[in-house]
N, C-alpha and C positions, 0 to 999 in steps of 0.2 A: 374404817373411816367413819367418823361420827358426823352425821349430817347436821345435827343440832349445833355443833360448834362452828361449822362452816356457815350455817344460816345466821348465827349470831355475829360472825365476822362480817358478813355481807350487810347485815342491818346496821352495824356500826359504820361501815364504809358509806352506806347510803345516807345515814344521818349526819355524816361529816360534811355533806354539801351545804348545810345551813351555815356553819361557821366559815366555810370556804368563801362564800359570797358576802357574808355579813362583815367579815374582818376588813377587807379592802374598802368596802362601802363606808364603814365607820372611820377608817383612816382618811379617806378622801373628804368626808364631811367635816372631820376635825380640822383638816388643813384649810378648808374653805372658811370656817368660822374661827380659826386660830384658837381652838379648844384642845389643849394638850391632854386633858383627861380622856377625851374621845379618841385621840390618836393612840394613847397607851392602851386603852380598852380594845381598840382594833388590832393592835399588835398582839395582845394576849389572846384574842379570839383566833387570830391566824396561827399562833403557836398551838393552841388547843386543836385546831383542825389538822395540823401536821401530826401531832401526837395520835389523834384518832385514826388517821390514815395508816400510819406505820403500825399501830397496834392491831388494826383489823387485818392488814396484809400479813403481818407476822402470824396472827392466829390462823388465817386461812392456809398459808403456806405450810405451817407446822402440821396442820391436820391433813393436808393432801399428801405430804411426804412421810407421814408417820407409818412405821412398819406394823 
């Protein structure tokens, strides 16, 4: 078990908190001001957060169950 890979996965998981909270905030702000660019940017930010979460969890689980 390589602890560096697990640590890197945890760092990615922790850093995914930024787009998790910024995405819905941008979507809400874009709806208040009727700004479609901000809404699209918020959706893209949410998708980036989802990809970061799955990537980090996949990396951690692979390293934990590696023989």
